[in-house]
N, CA, C and O atoms as a GROMACS GRO file, in nm:
protein
  440
    1MET      N    1  -3.267 -24.174  -6.961
    1MET     CA    2  -3.221 -24.004  -6.897
    1MET      C    3  -3.256 -24.028  -6.741
    1MET      O    4  -3.173 -23.992  -6.658
    2ILE      N    5  -3.371 -24.086  -6.700
    2ILE     CA    6  -3.400 -24.111  -6.578
    2ILE      C    7  -3.290 -24.231  -6.497
    2ILE      O    8  -3.241 -24.213  -6.385
    3GLU      N    9  -3.273 -24.320  -6.560
    3GLU     CA   10  -3.159 -24.382  -6.527
    3GLU      C   11  -3.034 -24.353  -6.525
    3GLU      O   12  -2.971 -24.423  -6.445
    4ARG      N   13  -2.937 -24.232  -6.614
    4ARG     CA   14  -2.853 -24.154  -6.609
    4ARG      C   15  -2.858 -24.040  -6.506
    4ARG      O   16  -2.749 -24.007  -6.461
    5THR      N   17  -2.951 -23.984  -6.467
    5THR     CA   18  -2.924 -23.888  -6.369
    5THR      C   19  -2.987 -23.959  -6.236
    5THR      O   20  -3.009 -23.876  -6.147
    6PHE      N   21  -3.010 -24.047  -6.214
    6PHE     CA   22  -2.999 -24.147  -6.078
    6PHE      C   23  -2.833 -24.210  -6.079
    6PHE      O   24  -2.774 -24.210  -5.971
    7GLU      N   25  -2.782 -24.246  -6.167
    7GLU     CA   26  -2.624 -24.325  -6.158
    7GLU      C   27  -2.620 -24.174  -6.150
    7GLU      O   28  -2.690 -24.146  -6.053
    8ARG      N   29  -2.574 -24.061  -6.204
    8ARG     CA   30  -2.498 -23.982  -6.271
    8ARG      C   31  -2.453 -23.928  -6.074
    8ARG      O   32  -2.345 -23.887  -6.031
    9HIS      N   33  -2.581 -23.952  -5.999
    9HIS     CA   34  -2.552 -23.937  -5.870
    9HIS      C   35  -2.594 -24.007  -5.792
    9HIS      O   36  -2.648 -23.953  -5.696
   10GLU      N   37  -2.591 -24.099  -5.795
   10GLU     CA   38  -2.495 -24.248  -5.703
   10GLU      C   39  -2.620 -24.268  -5.641
   10GLU      O   40  -2.616 -24.280  -5.518
   11VAL      N   41  -2.762 -24.275  -5.710
   11VAL     CA   42  -2.920 -24.316  -5.633
   11VAL      C   43  -2.932 -24.437  -5.676
   11VAL      O   44  -2.888 -24.457  -5.789
   12PRO      N   45  -2.988 -24.543  -5.608
   12PRO     CA   46  -3.029 -24.635  -5.613
   12PRO      C   47  -3.166 -24.697  -5.729
   12PRO      O   48  -3.257 -24.618  -5.706
   13LEU      N   49  -3.203 -24.767  -5.805
   13LEU     CA   50  -3.312 -24.757  -5.877
   13LEU      C   51  -3.399 -24.898  -5.877
   13LEU      O   52  -3.354 -24.990  -5.946
   14ASN      N   53  -3.496 -24.916  -5.818
   14ASN     CA   54  -3.577 -25.036  -5.790
   14ASN      C   55  -3.666 -25.067  -5.929
   14ASN      O   56  -3.789 -25.065  -5.933
   15VAL      N   57  -3.592 -25.092  -6.026
   15VAL     CA   58  -3.691 -25.150  -6.212
   15VAL      C   59  -3.770 -25.206  -6.181
   15VAL      O   60  -3.744 -25.189  -6.062
   16ILE      N   61  -3.901 -25.298  -6.178
   16ILE     CA   62  -3.911 -25.368  -6.164
   16ILE      C   63  -4.016 -25.452  -6.287
   16ILE      O   64  -4.083 -25.554  -6.302
   17ALA      N   65  -3.971 -25.314  -6.362
   17ALA     CA   66  -4.085 -25.337  -6.485
   17ALA      C   67  -4.040 -25.212  -6.563
   17ALA      O   68  -4.015 -25.108  -6.501
   18ASP      N   69  -4.023 -25.220  -6.750
   18ASP     CA   70  -3.998 -25.107  -6.802
   18ASP      C   71  -4.149 -25.085  -6.942
   18ASP      O   72  -4.139 -25.091  -7.064
   19ILE      N   73  -4.259 -25.062  -6.864
   19ILE     CA   74  -4.388 -25.062  -6.954
   19ILE      C   75  -4.402 -24.966  -7.020
   19ILE      O   76  -4.387 -24.849  -6.984
   20ASP      N   77  -4.445 -25.023  -7.170
   20ASP     CA   78  -4.464 -24.881  -7.247
   20ASP      C   79  -4.602 -24.865  -7.257
   20ASP      O   80  -4.656 -24.924  -7.351
   21SER      N   81  -4.664 -24.806  -7.190
   21SER     CA   82  -4.804 -24.804  -7.169
   21SER      C   83  -4.864 -24.717  -7.062
   21SER      O   84  -4.896 -24.751  -6.948
   22LEU      N   85  -4.875 -24.590  -7.123
   22LEU     CA   86  -4.922 -24.431  -6.974
   22LEU      C   87  -5.058 -24.493  -6.958
   22LEU      O   88  -5.076 -24.446  -6.845
   23PRO      N   89  -5.155 -24.553  -6.977
   23PRO     CA   90  -5.256 -24.600  -6.930
   23PRO      C   91  -5.242 -24.743  -6.801
   23PRO      O   92  -5.306 -24.758  -6.697
   24LEU      N   93  -5.147 -24.819  -6.854
   24LEU     CA   94  -5.130 -24.916  -6.801
   24LEU      C   95  -5.006 -24.890  -6.644
   24LEU      O   96  -4.994 -24.946  -6.535
   25MET      N   97  -4.931 -24.768  -6.719
   25MET     CA   98  -4.863 -24.691  -6.533
   25MET      C   99  -4.920 -24.604  -6.474
   25MET      O  100  -4.888 -24.589  -6.356
   26LEU      N  101  -5.019 -24.521  -6.528
   26LEU     CA  102  -5.144 -24.472  -6.451
   26LEU      C  103  -5.178 -24.574  -6.355
   26LEU      O  104  -5.119 -24.578  -6.247
   27SER      N  105  -5.262 -24.650  -6.383
   27SER     CA  106  -5.376 -24.714  -6.336
   27SER      C  107  -5.293 -24.813  -6.239
   27SER      O  108  -5.356 -24.857  -6.143
   28ILE      N  109  -5.141 -24.856  -6.258
   28ILE     CA  110  -5.106 -24.966  -6.139
   28ILE      C  111  -5.040 -24.799  -6.052
   28ILE      O  112  -4.989 -24.834  -5.946
   29ALA      N  113  -5.033 -24.662  -6.067
   29ALA     CA  114  -4.944 -24.596  -6.002
   29ALA      C  115  -5.104 -24.555  -5.890
   29ALA      O  116  -5.113 -24.569  -5.768
   30ALA      N  117  -5.177 -24.521  -5.957
   30ALA     CA  118  -5.302 -24.485  -5.892
   30ALA      C  119  -5.352 -24.595  -5.778
   30ALA      O  120  -5.393 -24.553  -5.670
   31GLY      N  121  -5.347 -24.714  -5.800
   31GLY     CA  122  -5.342 -24.861  -5.724
   31GLY      C  123  -5.246 -24.871  -5.644
   31GLY      O  124  -5.223 -24.977  -5.585
   32SER      N  125  -5.176 -24.769  -5.628
   32SER     CA  126  -5.083 -24.769  -5.515
   32SER      C  127  -5.001 -24.900  -5.500
   32SER      O  128  -4.961 -24.949  -5.394
   33SER      N  129  -4.981 -24.951  -5.641
   33SER     CA  130  -4.919 -25.076  -5.621
   33SER      C  131  -4.750 -25.048  -5.672
   33SER      O  132  -4.668 -25.139  -5.686
   34ALA      N  133  -4.737 -24.976  -5.683
   34ALA     CA  134  -4.576 -24.878  -5.737
   34ALA      C  135  -4.572 -24.753  -5.774
   34ALA      O  136  -4.664 -24.672  -5.777
   35CYS      N  137  -4.460 -24.738  -5.804
   35CYS     CA  138  -4.446 -24.585  -5.819
   35CYS      C  139  -4.425 -24.590  -5.998
   35CYS      O  140  -4.416 -24.696  -6.062
   36THR      N  141  -4.420 -24.489  -6.042
   36THR     CA  142  -4.379 -24.470  -6.206
   36THR      C  143  -4.319 -24.278  -6.198
   36THR      O  144  -4.360 -24.183  -6.130
   37ILE      N  145  -4.240 -24.286  -6.270
   37ILE     CA  146  -4.178 -24.131  -6.297
   37ILE      C  147  -4.205 -24.070  -6.455
   37ILE      O  148  -4.156 -24.102  -6.563
   38LEU      N  149  -4.291 -23.983  -6.420
   38LEU     CA  150  -4.357 -23.933  -6.512
   38LEU      C  151  -4.410 -23.765  -6.565
   38LEU      O  152  -4.478 -23.700  -6.486
   39PRO      N  153  -4.383 -23.720  -6.669
   39PRO     CA  154  -4.410 -23.551  -6.695
   39PRO      C  155  -4.522 -23.521  -6.583
   39PRO      O  156  -4.602 -23.614  -6.574
   40ALA      N  157  -4.550 -23.411  -6.490
   40ALA     CA  158  -4.624 -23.353  -6.466
   40ALA      C  159  -4.806 -23.382  -6.498
   40ALA      O  160  -4.911 -23.418  -6.445
   41LEU      N  161  -4.724 -23.325  -6.662
   41LEU     CA  162  -4.891 -23.353  -6.771
   41LEU      C  163  -4.927 -23.453  -6.784
   41LEU      O  164  -5.049 -23.458  -6.797
   42ALA      N  165  -4.874 -23.546  -6.788
   42ALA     CA  166  -4.908 -23.705  -6.792
   42ALA      C  167  -5.061 -23.709  -6.739
   42ALA      O  168  -5.141 -23.750  -6.823
   43LEU      N  169  -5.120 -23.669  -6.604
   43LEU     CA  170  -5.188 -23.654  -6.519
   43LEU      C  171  -5.275 -23.556  -6.562
   43LEU      O  172  -5.386 -23.604  -6.539
   44ALA      N  173  -5.292 -23.430  -6.618
   44ALA     CA  174  -5.330 -23.260  -6.637
   44ALA      C  175  -5.504 -23.355  -6.626
   44ALA      O  176  -5.575 -23.327  -6.530
   45GLY      N  177  -5.560 -23.472  -6.743
   45GLY     CA  178  -5.688 -23.489  -6.748
   45GLY      C  179  -5.743 -23.551  -6.636
   45GLY      O  180  -5.864 -23.571  -6.642
   46TRP      N  181  -5.688 -23.586  -6.541
   46TRP     CA  182  -5.757 -23.661  -6.424
   46TRP      C  183  -5.805 -23.538  -6.312
   46TRP      O  184  -5.760 -23.440  -6.251
   47ASP      N  185  -5.908 -23.605  -6.331
   47ASP     CA  186  -5.988 -23.552  -6.119
   47ASP      C  187  -5.872 -23.527  -6.022
   47ASP      O  188  -5.760 -23.571  -6.049
   48ASN      N  189  -5.886 -23.482  -5.951
   48ASN     CA  190  -5.771 -23.449  -5.838
   48ASN      C  191  -5.889 -23.562  -5.761
   48ASN      O  192  -5.812 -23.658  -5.764
   49ASP      N  193  -5.990 -23.608  -5.709
   49ASP     CA  194  -5.994 -23.716  -5.627
   49ASP      C  195  -6.004 -23.892  -5.660
   49ASP      O  196  -6.054 -23.981  -5.591
   50ARG      N  197  -5.916 -23.902  -5.828
   50ARG     CA  198  -5.861 -23.995  -5.866
   50ARG      C  199  -5.738 -24.002  -5.893
   50ARG      O  200  -5.670 -24.104  -5.885
   51ARG      N  201  -5.702 -23.900  -5.925
   51ARG     CA  202  -5.525 -23.901  -5.916
   51ARG      C  203  -5.459 -23.906  -5.810
   51ARG      O  204  -5.509 -23.860  -5.708
   52PRO      N  205  -5.327 -23.965  -5.808
   52PRO     CA  206  -5.244 -24.048  -5.758
   52PRO      C  207  -5.164 -23.877  -5.683
   52PRO      O  208  -5.158 -23.762  -5.728
   53PRO      N  209  -5.130 -23.925  -5.587
   53PRO     CA  210  -5.032 -23.786  -5.503
   53PRO      C  211  -4.913 -23.770  -5.637
   53PRO      O  212  -4.875 -23.869  -5.699
   54ILE      N  213  -4.872 -23.655  -5.662
   54ILE     CA  214  -4.799 -23.650  -5.752
   54ILE      C  215  -4.659 -23.547  -5.712
   54ILE      O  216  -4.640 -23.432  -5.752
   55PRO      N  217  -4.552 -23.651  -5.600
   55PRO     CA  218  -4.463 -23.526  -5.557
   55PRO      C  219  -4.377 -23.513  -5.647
   55PRO      O  220  -4.365 -23.586  -5.746
   56ARG      N  221  -4.321 -23.436  -5.623
   56ARG     CA  222  -4.183 -23.400  -5.772
   56ARG      C  223  -4.095 -23.387  -5.730
   56ARG      O  224  -4.071 -23.345  -5.616
   57ILE      N  225  -3.990 -23.437  -5.852
   57ILE     CA  226  -3.840 -23.465  -5.820
   57ILE      C  227  -3.763 -23.357  -5.843
   57ILE      O  228  -3.723 -23.307  -5.948
   58THR      N  229  -3.737 -23.312  -5.679
   58THR     CA  230  -3.656 -23.166  -5.742
   58THR      C  231  -3.496 -23.194  -5.747
   58THR      O  232  -3.429 -23.144  -5.836
   59GLU      N  233  -3.430 -23.290  -5.630
   59GLU     CA  234  -3.314 -23.340  -5.629
   59GLU      C  235  -3.288 -23.502  -5.642
   59GLU      O  236  -3.314 -23.594  -5.565
   60PRO      N  237  -3.226 -23.496  -5.775
   60PRO     CA  238  -3.151 -23.460  -5.887
   60PRO      C  239  -3.245 -23.370  -5.943
   60PRO      O  240  -3.355 -23.381  -5.888
   61GLY      N  241  -3.238 -23.253  -6.066
   61GLY     CA  242  -3.293 -23.212  -6.158
   61GLY      C  243  -3.272 -23.286  -6.302
   61GLY      O  244  -3.177 -23.313  -6.375
   62MET      N  245  -3.403 -23.303  -6.303
   62MET     CA  246  -3.377 -23.348  -6.444
   62MET      C  247  -3.487 -23.271  -6.606
   62MET      O  248  -3.595 -23.214  -6.592
   63SER      N  249  -3.438 -23.288  -6.702
   63SER     CA  250  -3.501 -23.215  -6.808
   63SER      C  251  -3.480 -23.315  -6.927
   63SER      O  252  -3.403 -23.409  -6.948
   64ARG      N  253  -3.599 -23.242  -7.010
   64ARG     CA  254  -3.559 -23.359  -7.141
   64ARG      C  255  -3.598 -23.224  -7.256
   64ARG      O  256  -3.622 -23.105  -7.236
   65THR      N  257  -3.590 -23.311  -7.383
   65THR     CA  258  -3.593 -23.218  -7.467
   65THR      C  259  -3.735 -23.212  -7.519
   65THR      O  260  -3.776 -23.326  -7.498
   66ALA      N  261  -3.844 -23.135  -7.582
   66ALA     CA  262  -3.957 -23.202  -7.614
   66ALA      C  263  -3.954 -23.135  -7.783
   66ALA      O  264  -3.919 -23.021  -7.815
   67SER      N  265  -4.007 -23.253  -7.880
   67SER     CA  266  -3.994 -23.191  -8.019
   67SER      C  267  -4.114 -23.167  -8.046
   67SER      O  268  -4.208 -23.167  -7.967
   68THR      N  269  -4.116 -23.147  -8.153
   68THR     CA  270  -4.208 -23.110  -8.278
   68THR      C  271  -4.208 -23.173  -8.378
   68THR      O  272  -4.117 -23.136  -8.452
   69CYS      N  273  -4.284 -23.276  -8.430
   69CYS     CA  274  -4.213 -23.253  -8.602
   69CYS      C  275  -4.332 -23.338  -8.654
   69CYS      O  276  -4.393 -23.412  -8.577
   70TRP      N  277  -4.355 -23.328  -8.750
   70TRP     CA  278  -4.420 -23.400  -8.906
   70TRP      C  279  -4.358 -23.393  -9.016
   70TRP      O  280  -4.276 -23.314  -9.064
   71PRO      N  281  -4.420 -23.513  -9.060
   71PRO     CA  282  -4.357 -23.506  -9.207
   71PRO      C  283  -4.396 -23.417  -9.262
   71PRO      O  284  -4.485 -23.338  -9.230
   72THR      N  285  -4.303 -23.422  -9.388
   72THR     CA  286  -4.274 -23.328  -9.470
   72THR      C  287  -4.336 -23.409  -9.649
   72THR      O  288  -4.338 -23.351  -9.757
   73SER      N  289  -4.362 -23.499  -9.630
   73SER     CA  290  -4.357 -23.569  -9.730
   73SER      C  291  -4.475 -23.533  -9.833
   73SER      O  292  -4.476 -23.536  -9.956
   74THR      N  293  -4.602 -23.485  -9.711
   74THR     CA  294  -4.746 -23.482  -9.769
   74THR      C  295  -4.798 -23.345  -9.794
   74THR      O  296  -4.818 -23.284  -9.689
   75PRO      N  297  -4.814 -23.304  -9.863
   75PRO     CA  298  -4.888 -23.128  -9.830
   75PRO      C  299  -5.000 -23.123  -9.685
   75PRO      O  300  -5.066 -23.215  -9.636
   76PHE      N  301  -4.992 -23.012  -9.652
   76PHE     CA  302  -5.100 -22.972  -9.526
   76PHE      C  303  -5.204 -22.868  -9.612
   76PHE      O  304  -5.177 -22.801  -9.711
   77SER      N  305  -5.323 -22.875  -9.544
   77SER     CA  306  -5.389 -22.777  -9.611
   77SER      C  307  -5.390 -22.635  -9.536
   77SER      O  308  -5.312 -22.626  -9.441
   78ALA      N  309  -5.435 -22.569  -9.554
   78ALA     CA  310  -5.408 -22.449  -9.494
   78ALA      C  311  -5.403 -22.429  -9.379
   78ALA      O  312  -5.306 -22.366  -9.339
   79SER      N  313  -5.516 -22.478  -9.272
   79SER     CA  314  -5.583 -22.544  -9.177
   79SER      C  315  -5.431 -22.582  -9.066
   79SER      O  316  -5.380 -22.536  -8.964
   80ALA      N  317  -5.409 -22.672  -9.144
   80ALA     CA  318  -5.280 -22.743  -9.107
   80ALA      C  319  -5.131 -22.669  -9.100
   80ALA      O  320  -5.033 -22.697  -9.031
   81GLU      N  321  -5.147 -22.594  -9.170
   81GLU     CA  322  -5.016 -22.497  -9.128
   81GLU      C  323  -5.065 -22.437  -9.054
   81GLU      O  324  -5.011 -22.440  -8.943
   82ALA      N  325  -5.150 -22.378  -9.065
   82ALA     CA  326  -5.206 -22.234  -8.942
   82ALA      C  327  -5.148 -22.306  -8.791
   82ALA      O  328  -5.075 -22.255  -8.706
   83ILE      N  329  -5.214 -22.457  -8.795
   83ILE     CA  330  -5.164 -22.496  -8.644
   83ILE      C  331  -5.002 -22.489  -8.627
   83ILE      O  332  -4.950 -22.399  -8.560
   84LEU      N  333  -4.924 -22.593  -8.694
   84LEU     CA  334  -4.848 -22.602  -8.718
   84LEU      C  335  -4.748 -22.511  -8.654
   84LEU      O  336  -4.668 -22.551  -8.570
   85ALA      N  337  -4.757 -22.358  -8.705
   85ALA     CA  338  -4.730 -22.244  -8.726
   85ALA      C  339  -4.758 -22.180  -8.575
   85ALA      O  340  -4.692 -22.090  -8.522
   86LEU      N  341  -4.886 -22.258  -8.511
   86LEU     CA  342  -4.858 -22.207  -8.369
   86LEU      C  343  -4.839 -22.306  -8.295
   86LEU      O  344  -4.939 -22.315  -8.223
   87ILE      N  345  -4.747 -22.409  -8.265
   87ILE     CA  346  -4.723 -22.544  -8.172
   87ILE      C  347  -4.595 -22.454  -8.131
   87ILE      O  348  -4.584 -22.454  -8.009
   88PRO      N  349  -4.526 -22.400  -8.175
   88PRO     CA  350  -4.381 -22.376  -8.093
   88PRO      C  351  -4.429 -22.219  -8.010
   88PRO      O  352  -4.371 -22.188  -7.906
   89GLU      N  353  -4.509 -22.152  -8.053
   89GLU     CA  354  -4.586 -22.026  -7.982
   89GLU      C  355  -4.612 -22.083  -7.782
   89GLU      O  356  -4.577 -22.046  -7.670
   90VAL      N  357  -4.694 -22.191  -7.848
   90VAL     CA  358  -4.807 -22.235  -7.756
   90VAL      C  359  -4.704 -22.288  -7.619
   90VAL      O  360  -4.696 -22.262  -7.499
   91VAL      N  361  -4.619 -22.394  -7.736
   91VAL     CA  362  -4.526 -22.479  -7.665
   91VAL      C  363  -4.439 -22.360  -7.560
   91VAL      O  364  -4.464 -22.370  -7.440
   92GLU      N  365  -4.367 -22.280  -7.592
   92GLU     CA  366  -4.322 -22.155  -7.564
   92GLU      C  367  -4.383 -22.085  -7.452
   92GLU      O  368  -4.312 -22.022  -7.374
   93ASP      N  369  -4.512 -22.091  -7.440
   93ASP     CA  370  -4.584 -22.007  -7.344
   93ASP      C  371  -4.594 -22.069  -7.276
   93ASP      O  372  -4.560 -22.027  -7.166
   94LEU      N  373  -4.656 -22.234  -7.282
   94LEU     CA  374  -4.685 -22.300  -7.159
   94LEU      C  375  -4.551 -22.326  -7.060
   94LEU      O  376  -4.579 -22.330  -6.940
   95TRP      N  377  -4.436 -22.341  -7.088
   95TRP     CA  378  -4.350 -22.319  -7.053
   95TRP      C  379  -4.251 -22.192  -6.993
   95TRP      O  380  -4.156 -22.204  -6.916
   96ARG      N  381  -4.298 -22.082  -7.047
   96ARG     CA  382  -4.257 -21.964  -7.004
   96ARG      C  383  -4.366 -21.904  -6.862
   96ARG      O  384  -4.330 -21.820  -6.780
   97ALA      N  385  -4.534 -21.991  -6.865
   97ALA     CA  386  -4.583 -21.892  -6.756
   97ALA      C  387  -4.604 -22.070  -6.639
   97ALA      O  388  -4.695 -22.105  -6.564
   98GLY      N  389  -4.489 -22.130  -6.673
   98GLY     CA  390  -4.474 -22.253  -6.574
   98GLY      C  391  -4.557 -22.384  -6.570
   98GLY      O  392  -4.585 -22.454  -6.472
   99LYS      N  393  -4.584 -22.396  -6.675
   99LYS     CA  394  -4.680 -22.498  -6.680
   99LYS      C  395  -4.611 -22.638  -6.750
   99LYS      O  396  -4.644 -22.755  -6.728
  100TRP      N  397  -4.502 -22.587  -6.842
  100TRP     CA  398  -4.478 -22.715  -6.894
  100TRP      C  399  -4.326 -22.738  -6.733
  100TRP      O  400  -4.225 -22.672  -6.758
  101GLU      N  401  -4.321 -22.787  -6.651
  101GLU     CA  402  -4.158 -22.752  -6.646
  101GLU      C  403  -4.047 -22.900  -6.672
  101GLU      O  404  -4.093 -23.005  -6.717
  102GLY      N  405  -3.971 -22.891  -6.653
  102GLY     CA  406  -3.853 -22.988  -6.711
  102GLY      C  407  -3.839 -23.012  -6.804
  102GLY      O  408  -3.812 -23.130  -6.827
  103ILE      N  409  -3.849 -22.902  -6.933
  103ILE     CA  410  -3.823 -22.931  -7.100
  103ILE      C  411  -3.734 -22.805  -7.108
  103ILE      O  412  -3.748 -22.700  -7.046
  104ASP      N  413  -3.627 -22.841  -7.210
  104ASP     CA  414  -3.502 -22.759  -7.284
  104ASP      C  415  -3.566 -22.687  -7.378
  104ASP      O  416  -3.602 -22.751  -7.478
  105LEU      N  417  -3.596 -22.552  -7.375
  105LEU     CA  418  -3.648 -22.558  -7.570
  105LEU      C  419  -3.538 -22.524  -7.659
  105LEU      O  420  -3.456 -22.435  -7.640
  106VAL      N  421  -3.543 -22.604  -7.760
  106VAL     CA  422  -3.473 -22.611  -7.851
  106VAL      C  423  -3.522 -22.549  -8.002
  106VAL      O  424  -3.598 -22.610  -8.077
  107ARG      N  425  -3.482 -22.460  -8.021
  107ARG     CA  426  -3.482 -22.393  -8.157
  107ARG      C  427  -3.401 -22.424  -8.281
  107ARG      O  428  -3.282 -22.391  -8.288
  108THR      N  429  -3.475 -22.498  -8.397
  108THR     CA  430  -3.398 -22.538  -8.533
  108THR      C  431  -3.434 -22.439  -8.638
  108THR      O  432  -3.534 -22.368  -8.639
  109LYS      N  433  -3.330 -22.444  -8.734
  109LYS     CA  434  -3.378 -22.356  -8.836
  109LYS      C  435  -3.485 -22.458  -8.945
  109LYS      O  436  -3.500 -22.580  -8.939
  110ASP      N  437  -3.543 -22.371  -9.031
  110ASP     CA  438  -3.598 -22.467  -9.148
  110ASP      C  439  -3.533 -22.491  -9.223
  110ASP      O  440  -3.570 -22.563  -9.316
   0.00000   0.00000   0.00000
């Protein structure tokens, strides 16, 4: 998504590594060794004094689809069923409140 968005707007990227480890990416960015592009929620649990700067990318705009998935091969307890029913509502509430920016809500039929 990031590469396509930057390419579409003819903005060059200098990718030096493709790291599939959130803790490692955050550590590198916090140490000012490099930059990373992550959703703002990736830093939600960080203390303000430890958190690296979070500049927003406003141009070009980017969005992503958030999906909630679970296996259907195993039955769930009543408690798990109740939580599963709440997930779409919580996600939409966060989105509507502006606390989960940059996502597109897609509703599917069960």
